C-alpha positions as CSV (number, residue, x, y, z in Angstrom):
1,M,-18.3,-152.9,-143.2
2,A,-22.0,-153.5,-142.3
3,E,-24.4,-151.2,-140.8
4,A,-23.8,-152.0,-136.8
5,A,-28.2,-153.0,-136.8
6,T,-27.5,-155.3,-139.5
7,L,-25.0,-157.5,-138.4
8,D,-25.7,-161.1,-137.5
9,L,-23.4,-162.5,-134.5
10,H,-22.6,-165.6,-133.2
11,T,-24.3,-165.8,-130.2
12,R,-20.8,-166.5,-128.1
13,Q,-19.8,-162.7,-129.9
14,R,-23.1,-161.1,-129.0
15,R,-22.1,-162.5,-125.0
16,I,-18.3,-161.6,-125.2
17,L,-19.7,-157.7,-126.6
18,Q,-22.1,-157.8,-124.1
19,C,-19.9,-158.7,-121.3
20,V,-17.1,-156.0,-122.3
21,H,-19.5,-153.3,-122.1
22,W,-21.1,-154.5,-118.4
23,Y,-17.8,-155.0,-116.9
24,K,-16.7,-151.6,-118.0
25,V,-19.3,-150.0,-116.4
26,E,-19.8,-151.7,-113.7
27,Q,-15.9,-152.8,-112.5
28,D,-14.6,-149.1,-114.4
29,Q,-11.9,-151.6,-116.3
30,V,-11.8,-154.2,-118.9
31,P,-12.0,-157.7,-118.4
32,T,-9.2,-160.1,-119.2
33,L,-10.0,-162.9,-121.8
34,R,-10.2,-165.3,-118.8
35,E,-12.6,-163.2,-117.3
36,I,-14.6,-162.9,-120.6
37,G,-14.4,-167.0,-120.6
38,Q,-15.8,-167.5,-117.2
39,R,-19.0,-164.7,-117.5
40,T,-19.8,-166.1,-121.2
41,G,-19.4,-169.9,-120.8
42,I,-16.5,-170.3,-122.7
43,S,-13.8,-172.4,-121.8
44,T,-10.9,-171.8,-123.3
45,P,-9.3,-167.9,-123.6
46,G,-8.2,-169.3,-127.0
47,M,-12.0,-169.3,-128.2
48,V,-12.4,-166.0,-126.4
49,K,-9.2,-164.4,-128.6
50,Y,-11.0,-166.1,-131.4
51,H,-14.4,-164.2,-131.0
52,L,-13.0,-161.1,-130.2
53,D,-10.9,-161.1,-133.6
54,A,-14.2,-161.8,-135.1
55,L,-15.4,-158.7,-133.1
56,E,-12.6,-156.7,-134.2
57,E,-12.8,-157.5,-137.9
58,M,-16.3,-156.5,-137.6
59,G,-15.1,-153.1,-136.6
60,L,-17.2,-153.8,-132.9
61,V,-14.2,-153.6,-130.8
62,E,-10.6,-152.5,-131.3
63,R,-7.6,-154.1,-129.0
64,E,-4.1,-153.5,-128.5
65,P,-2.1,-156.1,-129.1
66,R,-0.2,-157.8,-125.7
67,K,-2.3,-156.0,-123.3
68,A,-4.7,-157.9,-121.0
69,R,-7.4,-155.2,-120.4
70,K,-7.3,-153.6,-123.5
71,V,-10.5,-154.1,-125.4
72,R,-12.5,-151.0,-126.7
73,I,-16.2,-151.1,-127.9
74,T,-16.5,-148.7,-130.6
75,R,-18.9,-146.6,-131.8
76,A,-20.4,-149.4,-134.2
77,G,-20.2,-152.2,-130.9
78,L,-22.1,-149.3,-128.9
79,A,-24.6,-149.1,-131.5
80,Y,-25.2,-152.5,-132.0
81,L,-25.6,-152.9,-128.4
82,E,-28.0,-150.4,-128.3
83,G,-30.2,-151.1,-131.4
84,D,-31.4,-155.2,-131.5
85,G,-28.3,-156.7,-131.1
86,S,-28.9,-157.5,-126.8
87,E,-31.3,-160.0,-125.7
């Protein structure tokens, strides 16, 4: 896996990562796929899942299967957000 600071995320993936982080901080819970889509402008939960799958593959998030609110940002994901990953 590449270092978090060197990852080149798709704009939607970066927005999803930022959304999950913000939602957890502000709402003290993780957003559902639909909530992520609404906040990031992605129209279908399937497309949100596609990008979450990619983020999980990169090691930036972890998820528990079949659980709506079980997305966790990993240390690598937090390092990405703290680095140059946010706009």
